[in-house]
N, C-alpha and C positions, 0 to 999 in steps of 0.2 A: 642674624642667624641664617644659616644656609638652608636650602631645601632638603639637604640630606638628614637634617635633624628632626626630631619629633616636635610637633606643636601640640598645644593643649587638646585640640580636637582629635589628634592622632592617639593621644593617651586615652581619651574617653573611648574611642573605638577599640583600642587594644584591650582595655579593661573589660568592656562589654563582651567582646568576642571570647574572653576567657572567664565569663560569668562573675566579674567583679564590678563593683559600683565606683563611681567617681565620688570620693569622700572629700570633705573640705581639707583634710590632712594631705591626701594625695595631690590635690590641686595645688596647694601651697608649696609642697615639696618640689613638685615639677616646676612650678613658677620660679623657684629659687635657681634651679639648674638652667632654666631658659634665660633668666636675667643676669646670671653671674658670669660675665665675660672675663672679669679680671683673673679669676682662678676657677676654671671649670672642673677641677678635680677636688671634690669635697668629701670629707668624711661625714658620717652620721652626726658626730658631735658638732662639726662646723655648720651643718644644716640646722641643727638644734639652736645654735647660737644666733644664726641669722633670724630664725623664727622668733626667738625671744626678743630680739631688737625690734621686730615688727609687731610686738605685743600679742603673738599667738602663744597659747598655753598648751602646746602638745608635749607630752612626755617623751623622754629620750627613747623609751621602749617602743613607742608608737613610730618614731622616726626610723629606728632600726628595722622594725617589721615592714614598713612601707618601702624603704630603699631596697631591702632584700626582695620584696615582691616585684618591684619595678625592674630589678635586675633579672629576676627569673623570667619575667615577661619580655625581656629584651629591650626595655625602654632605657634603662641605665646599664652602663658597663661597669663591672666591678674591676678595680685595679689595685695591685699591691706594688708599692714603690719601695718596699723593704725598709719602711720607716716605722713599722709597728702599728700602722693604721690601714684599714681598708678604706679605699676612696672610691668614689663613683663619679661618672661623667655621663652626659647624654650619649646614647648610642646613635648610630645611624639609623634612620627610618628604613633604609633599604639594606637588607642583610648582605647584599652582594657588594656594597660599597665598603672598601677597606677603611678601617678606623684611622689610625695614624700611629706613628712611633712617638716615644717619649724620650726627651733628653733631660737628665736629672743632674743638677749641679751638686757636687759633693760638699761644697763649701756653704753656699747660701740656701741650699735645699729647694731652690725654685725648680719648677717643672715646665719645660717647654715642649710644645707639640711640633712634630716634623711631619708634614702632610704627604710628602712624596713617598710612594711605595717602591722601595728599591729591591724588594724580594719577589716581585712578580715572576721574573725569569727563573729564579731558584724554585719557586712553588711549582712552576710548569715542569721543570726537570725532575723534581721529586715525584710528582704525580705520574709522569711518563715512565720513569724507571721503576717505581715501586707499586704503582696502582693505588697509592694512598690518596684519598680525596681530602684535600686541605680546605677547610671552611673559613679559617681565620688564623692569624698568628699575632703574637705580641712580642714587641721588641723594645727593650729599654737600654739606653746608652747612658753610662755614668761618666762624668767628667767635670769640667769647670766651664762655667758660662763666660761670656766675653767680659762682663763686669768684674767677676772674681779674678779672672786671668789678668785683667788690667790692674787691679788692686795689688795682686802678688808682684807684678813687674814693678809697680810704683814703690812697694815696700822694699824690694831688693835694691833699688837705686838710692834710697835714703839712708 
């Protein structure tokens, strides 16, 4: 995990600063996001399933309330990939750090992160010309990943 992400002590401090307590539910939910490197974009239902496998008995409503709270506090980022589910991922601990862009495969539905910020110059131009202060942006690219493109090419040859 990079330093730009929240750690458990960061969550505790953020909650305390906003007059919330560290509950066992919040601790476990954050721990899932901290440990889940395979797919960092989780829905409340997916968090619930992970907790069930770990033998935690938190209700789905509790998960929904807590991921929404963590999102409101800026610990989780709420993302919509146009798949009918709201997903969450760890936000950057530093609000000045750009998150990243998402590449979404239309075939296999995998989501890839693209770290490079290609819009920095565009943001500067917009701010200069309009006076609009940009605090963040969200970009999603839809297409076909290398695996799916390779499968399509193999299918066409056979």
